[in-house]
C-alpha positions as CSV (number, residue, x, y, z in Angstrom):
1,M,0.0,0.0,0.0
2,T,1.5,3.4,-1.0
3,Q,1.7,6.3,1.4
4,T,-1.2,8.1,-0.3
5,E,-3.3,4.9,0.0
6,T,-2.5,4.2,3.6
7,A,-5.4,4.5,6.0
8,C,-4.8,7.4,8.4
9,L,-6.0,6.9,12.0
10,R,-6.3,10.0,14.2
11,P,-7.0,9.0,17.9
12,S,-7.9,11.7,20.4
13,T,-7.2,9.8,23.7
14,T,-4.6,7.4,24.9
15,Q,-7.2,4.7,25.2
16,D,-8.1,5.3,21.5
17,V,-4.4,4.7,20.7
18,A,-4.5,1.4,22.8
19,D,-7.7,0.3,21.0
20,I,-6.2,1.0,17.6
21,I,-3.0,-0.9,18.4
22,M,-4.9,-3.9,19.8
23,D,-7.0,-4.0,16.6
24,A,-3.9,-3.8,14.5
25,A,-2.3,-6.6,16.3
26,A,-5.4,-8.8,16.0
27,A,-5.7,-8.0,12.2
28,G,-2.0,-8.3,11.4
29,H,-1.7,-4.7,10.4
30,T,1.4,-2.5,10.8
31,L,1.4,1.1,11.8
32,A,3.5,4.1,10.7
33,V,3.5,6.2,13.8
34,T,3.7,9.9,13.0
35,G,3.1,13.3,14.5
36,N,2.6,16.0,11.8
37,G,4.7,14.1,9.3
38,T,7.5,16.7,9.0
39,R,10.3,14.2,9.3
40,R,9.2,11.4,7.0
41,G,12.6,11.5,5.3
42,F,14.5,10.7,8.6
43,G,15.6,7.2,9.1
44,N,14.8,4.3,6.8
45,P,11.6,4.2,4.7
46,V,8.6,2.7,6.5
47,A,6.3,0.3,4.8
48,A,3.1,0.0,6.9
49,S,-0.5,-0.8,6.2
50,R,-1.9,2.0,8.5
51,E,-0.8,5.4,9.6
52,L,-1.2,6.3,13.3
53,T,-1.2,10.1,13.5
54,L,-0.7,11.6,16.9
55,G,-0.5,15.3,16.0
56,G,-3.9,15.8,17.7
57,F,-2.3,15.3,21.1
58,D,-1.3,18.9,21.4
59,Q,-2.6,20.0,24.8
60,V,-0.4,21.1,27.7
61,A,-1.2,19.0,30.8
62,F,0.7,21.3,33.2
63,Y,3.5,23.8,33.1
64,D,5.3,24.7,36.4
65,P,7.8,27.5,35.6
66,E,9.1,27.5,39.2
67,D,9.9,23.8,39.0
68,L,11.2,24.2,35.4
69,V,9.0,21.3,34.2
70,I,6.3,21.0,31.5
71,R,4.1,18.0,30.5
72,A,2.5,18.2,27.1
73,G,1.0,16.0,24.3
74,V,3.4,14.8,21.7
75,G,1.6,16.8,19.0
76,L,2.3,20.2,20.6
77,T,4.4,22.1,18.0
78,L,7.9,23.2,19.0
79,D,7.1,26.7,18.0
80,E,4.1,26.8,20.4
81,L,6.2,25.2,23.1
82,E,9.1,27.6,22.8
83,S,6.8,30.6,22.6
84,M,5.2,29.5,25.9
85,L,8.5,29.0,27.6
86,A,9.9,32.3,26.3
87,Q,7.0,34.2,28.0
88,K,8.5,32.9,31.3
89,G,12.1,33.5,30.4
90,Q,12.8,29.8,29.8
91,Y,13.8,27.6,26.9
92,L,14.5,24.1,25.7
93,P,18.3,23.6,26.4
94,F,18.8,20.9,23.8
95,E,17.8,23.3,21.0
96,P,15.9,20.8,18.8
97,P,16.4,21.1,15.1
98,R,13.5,20.8,12.7
99,Y,15.4,19.8,9.5
100,T,12.3,20.6,7.6
101,G,14.4,22.4,5.0
102,L,16.0,19.0,4.2
103,Y,12.7,17.3,3.8
104,G,10.6,20.0,2.2
105,T,8.1,20.2,5.0
106,D,6.7,23.0,7.2
107,G,8.9,23.7,10.2
108,Q,6.1,25.4,12.1
109,R,4.4,22.0,12.3
110,S,7.4,20.1,13.9
111,T,6.3,18.6,17.2
112,L,7.6,17.8,20.6
113,G,7.0,14.2,20.0
114,G,9.2,14.3,16.9
115,A,12.0,15.9,18.8
116,V,11.9,13.2,21.5
117,A,11.5,10.3,18.9
118,T,14.5,11.4,16.9
119,A,16.6,12.7,19.8
120,L,18.3,15.3,17.6
121,S,20.1,18.0,19.5
122,G,21.3,21.4,18.2
123,P,24.6,23.3,18.6
124,R,24.1,23.9,22.3
125,R,24.5,20.1,22.9
126,I,28.2,20.8,24.0
127,L,27.1,23.0,26.9
128,S,23.6,21.8,28.0
129,G,23.4,18.2,27.0
130,A,21.2,16.1,24.8
131,V,17.4,15.6,24.4
132,R,17.6,12.4,26.5
133,D,19.0,14.4,29.4
134,F,15.8,16.4,29.7
135,V,13.1,13.8,29.2
136,L,11.7,13.2,32.7
137,G,8.7,11.1,31.9
138,V,6.5,9.7,29.1
139,E,3.0,8.1,28.7
140,G,2.3,5.8,25.8
141,V,1.1,2.5,24.5
142,N,3.3,-0.5,23.7
143,G,2.8,-2.9,20.8
144,Q,0.4,-5.1,22.8
145,G,-2.0,-2.2,23.5
146,D,-0.8,-1.8,27.1
147,V,-0.9,1.8,28.4
148,F,2.2,2.7,30.4
149,K,3.7,5.6,32.3
150,A,7.3,6.1,33.1
151,G,9.3,8.7,35.0
152,G,7.8,11.7,36.7
153,R,8.2,15.4,37.3
154,T,11.8,15.3,38.8
155,M,15.1,13.7,38.0
156,K,15.8,10.9,40.5
157,N,18.4,8.1,40.8
158,V,16.3,4.9,40.5
159,T,17.0,1.2,40.3
160,G,15.9,-0.6,37.1
161,Y,15.3,0.5,33.5
162,D,14.7,4.2,32.8
163,L,12.0,3.7,30.1
164,S,11.8,7.4,29.4
165,K,15.4,7.5,28.2
166,L,15.0,4.2,26.4
167,V,12.1,5.4,24.1
168,T,13.8,8.7,23.5
169,G,15.5,8.3,20.1
170,A,13.7,5.1,19.3
171,C,11.9,6.7,16.3
172,G,8.6,5.3,17.3
173,T,9.7,1.7,17.1
174,L,9.1,0.8,20.7
175,A,5.9,2.6,21.6
176,A,3.3,5.1,20.5
177,L,3.9,8.0,23.0
178,T,1.1,10.4,23.8
179,T,2.5,12.7,26.4
180,V,6.1,13.8,27.4
181,T,7.4,15.5,30.5
182,I,10.3,17.8,29.9
183,K,12.8,19.6,32.1
184,V,13.4,23.2,30.9
185,L,15.9,25.8,32.0
186,P,16.1,29.6,32.4
187,A,17.1,31.2,29.1
188,P,20.3,33.1,29.1
189,R,20.0,36.9,29.6
190,A,22.6,37.7,27.0
191,E,24.1,36.1,23.9
192,L,26.8,37.1,21.4
193,T,28.8,35.3,18.8
194,L,32.4,35.9,17.9
195,V,33.2,35.4,14.2
196,L,36.7,35.0,12.8
197,P,38.2,33.6,9.6
198,A,38.8,29.8,9.7
199,S,42.3,28.4,9.6
200,M,43.4,24.9,8.8
201,L,41.1,22.2,10.2
202,E,43.7,21.0,12.7
203,E,44.3,24.6,14.0
204,D,40.6,25.2,14.4
205,R,40.1,21.9,16.2
206,A,43.0,22.8,18.6
207,L,41.3,26.2,19.2
208,F,38.0,24.5,20.0
209,E,39.8,22.2,22.5
210,K,41.5,25.2,24.2
211,I,38.2,27.1,24.5
212,R,36.3,24.1,25.9
213,A,38.9,23.6,28.6
214,L,37.8,27.0,30.1
215,P,34.5,27.6,32.0
216,L,33.3,30.3,29.7
217,G,29.6,29.5,29.1
218,V,30.3,28.7,25.4
219,G,27.0,27.3,23.9
220,G,28.3,26.8,20.3
221,L,31.6,26.1,18.6
222,A,31.4,25.6,14.9
223,R,33.2,26.0,11.6
224,R,30.9,26.9,8.8
225,V,30.7,28.4,5.3
226,A,29.3,31.9,5.4
227,A,26.9,33.2,2.7
228,D,29.8,34.8,0.8
229,G,31.6,31.5,0.6
230,R,34.2,32.2,3.2
231,C,35.0,29.6,6.0
232,E,34.4,31.0,9.5
233,V,34.8,29.9,13.1
234,V,31.9,31.0,15.2
235,I,31.8,31.0,19.0
236,R,28.6,31.5,20.9
237,V,28.8,32.9,24.4
238,E,25.7,32.9,26.7
239,G,24.8,33.8,30.2
240,T,24.3,36.9,32.3
241,V,25.1,40.3,30.9
242,P,28.2,40.8,33.0
243,G,29.2,37.2,32.6
244,V,29.0,37.3,28.8
245,A,31.0,40.6,28.8
246,G,33.8,39.0,30.9
247,N,33.9,35.8,28.9
248,R,34.1,37.8,25.7
249,Q,37.3,39.5,27.0
250,V,38.9,36.2,27.9
251,L,38.0,34.7,24.5
252,E,39.3,37.6,22.5
253,A,42.6,37.3,24.3
254,L,42.8,33.6,23.2
255,L,41.9,34.2,19.5
256,P,44.5,34.5,16.8
257,T,42.8,37.4,15.2
258,P,40.3,40.1,16.4
259,P,36.8,38.7,15.9
260,R,33.7,40.3,14.5
261,V,31.0,40.5,17.2
262,V,27.4,39.5,16.4
263,E,24.8,40.1,19.2
264,Q,21.3,39.0,20.3
265,E,18.9,38.6,17.3
266,E,21.6,38.4,14.7
267,S,23.5,35.9,16.8
268,Q,20.3,33.8,17.2
269,A,19.6,33.9,13.5
270,L,23.2,32.7,12.8
271,W,22.8,29.7,15.1
272,R,19.4,28.9,13.8
273,D,20.9,28.6,10.3
274,I,23.6,26.2,11.8
275,R,20.9,24.2,13.7
276,E,18.9,23.8,10.5
277,L,21.9,23.1,8.3
278,S,21.1,26.1,6.1
279,C,24.8,26.9,5.9
280,L,25.3,23.5,4.2
281,A,23.0,24.5,1.4
282,P,22.3,21.0,0.2
283,K,21.2,20.7,-3.4
284,A,18.2,18.6,-4.3
285,D,20.2,15.7,-5.8
286,E,22.8,15.5,-3.0
287,L,22.9,13.1,-0.1
288,V,23.2,14.7,3.4
289,W,25.3,13.1,6.0
290,R,25.8,13.5,9.7
291,V,29.0,11.9,11.2
292,N,29.6,11.8,14.9
293,L,33.3,11.3,15.6
294,P,36.2,12.0,18.0
295,A,37.1,15.7,17.6
296,T,40.8,14.8,17.5
297,A,40.1,12.6,14.4
298,M,38.0,15.2,12.6
299,P,40.6,17.0,10.5
300,A,42.2,13.8,9.1
301,F,38.8,12.3,8.4
302,V,37.5,15.3,6.5
303,D,40.7,15.6,4.5
304,E,40.6,11.9,3.5
305,A,36.9,12.0,2.6
306,R,37.4,15.1,0.5
307,K,40.3,13.6,-1.4
308,A,38.2,10.5,-2.0
309,G,35.4,12.6,-3.5
310,C,32.9,11.6,-0.8
311,I,32.4,15.1,0.5
312,N,31.2,18.0,-1.6
313,R,30.5,20.7,1.1
314,F,30.7,20.4,4.8
315,F,30.7,22.2,8.1
316,V,31.7,21.2,11.6
317,D,29.7,21.6,14.8
318,W,30.0,20.5,18.5
319,A,33.6,21.7,18.7
320,G,34.7,19.2,16.1
321,G,32.6,16.3,17.3
322,I,30.2,16.3,14.4
323,V,30.5,16.8,10.7
324,F,27.6,17.6,8.4
325,S,28.3,17.1,4.7
326,T,26.8,16.7,1.3
327,M,27.7,14.0,-1.3
328,R,27.3,14.3,-5.0
329,G,24.6,12.3,-6.6
330,V,26.8,10.9,-9.4
331,Q,27.5,7.5,-7.9
332,P,26.0,7.5,-4.4
333,E,25.9,3.8,-4.1
334,V,29.7,3.6,-4.3
335,D,30.5,6.7,-2.4
336,A,28.0,6.0,0.4
337,L,29.7,2.7,1.2
338,R,33.2,4.2,1.0
339,Y,32.3,7.1,3.3
340,R,30.7,4.8,5.9
341,K,33.8,2.6,5.9
342,M,36.1,5.6,6.4
343,A,33.9,6.6,9.4
344,E,33.9,3.1,10.9
345,K,37.7,2.9,10.6
346,I,38.1,5.7,13.1
347,G,35.2,4.7,15.4
348,A,32.8,7.3,13.9
349,R,29.1,6.9,13.2
350,A,27.9,8.1,9.8
351,M,24.2,8.6,9.5
352,I,22.4,9.5,6.3
353,L,20.1,12.4,7.1
354,R,18.7,12.7,3.6
355,A,18.8,10.4,0.6
356,P,16.4,8.8,-1.9
357,D,14.4,5.9,-0.5
358,A,16.4,3.4,-2.5
359,I,19.7,4.5,-1.0
360,R,18.4,4.5,2.6
361,S,16.8,1.0,2.0
362,Q,20.0,-0.3,0.6
363,F,22.5,1.0,3.1
364,G,20.4,2.0,6.1
365,A,20.1,5.5,7.2
366,F,21.7,4.5,10.6
367,P,25.2,3.1,10.8
368,P,25.5,-0.6,11.5
369,V,26.1,-1.8,15.1
370,A,28.0,-4.6,16.6
371,A,26.3,-8.0,16.7
372,G,25.9,-7.9,20.5
373,V,24.2,-4.5,20.3
374,A,22.0,-5.6,17.4
375,A,20.8,-8.6,19.5
376,L,20.1,-6.4,22.4
377,E,18.1,-4.0,20.2
378,Q,16.1,-7.0,18.8
379,R,15.3,-8.3,22.3
380,T,14.2,-4.8,23.5
381,R,11.9,-4.3,20.5
382,A,10.5,-7.8,21.0
383,A,9.6,-6.9,24.6
384,F,7.8,-3.7,23.7
385,D,6.4,-4.7,20.3
386,P,6.5,-8.4,19.8
387,A,4.5,-8.4,16.5
388,G,6.7,-5.6,15.0
389,I,3.7,-3.3,14.5
390,F,5.4,0.0,15.0
391,N,7.3,1.8,12.1
392,P,8.6,-1.4,10.5
393,G,12.0,-0.9,8.9
394,R,12.5,2.6,10.4
395,M,15.7,1.8,12.2
396,T,16.7,-1.5,10.5
397,V,17.3,-2.4,6.8
398,Q,14.6,-4.8,5.7
399,A,15.8,-8.0,4.0
């Protein structure tokens, strides 16, 4: 059944979700679990007989600004959530990207559930942590139609499995989540970005390492291509007004050349472009890759991949710990395999963020894992979804 022919199911309560899943299990149907469908191109293609759309779960159950916690339906859009938090001077520390520019969808419809399901974090990851660090609790339904709740309103040390963390990043393959409880933080009072010309990759990596060794409230370290084609190093400093001013002075004394200073709204726009990969400017026929790797290995990896013709354009984020790149569409089947092998050789993980369905089906959007890890993943999925109802193929290549 094609995507346009797939029956779309739109439940309004958690019990509705449970009933749909039990019916699907009894009838032998599979379910493509979606929110507003803005990230259909993420992960491997899904072939399901029904679509379970959870975008209608968009209500806020509670928001306690004093306790820095909010519980909301998975269909609440990130724009609505961030606007609500901003009114109280708070924000989502993990800075979730939408990536809707990659997939040709509407970023204003990206949801909280999508952010949790994909566990994608933005440039601030190096300072604040990842999505998984801020998920306090979830409510949802497993593949047998059982409603479950996990976690709560506070972070605690507990014995046993932390199901909230387990389902974060599972791309809807373990459960159909309906609500999520998130820890938020006070937003920084001030923000500025220092911009300077890029040097050789190894020199920029060494500068990143030197900056990260100091307690300077740096919430972004990247090497990007600017709109005029020049390579730049960009350093985001956040915090209180006097704290940012003091840290700026320390950083300027460290930098090899006097930087250009970008403040507040302009700084926010710059980092939004980095978060959404706009500075990568991928062409329609190019594959888009994300490679997580040891920062010390980044310069040699990029140089080797460029010489091999596997990288067309690229930029570096997370202080050298992640490389986003484009690949020419001339012979993607050959280059994709070579690029992934280069990454595996240095212990890196190369994920295909965007590619035609055939490429993602052939190679898998996610990098392969060791046999022991694969076996553990299979046992975990079997415990949550024994019939394989949820998002079949999303995280594994189908035979």
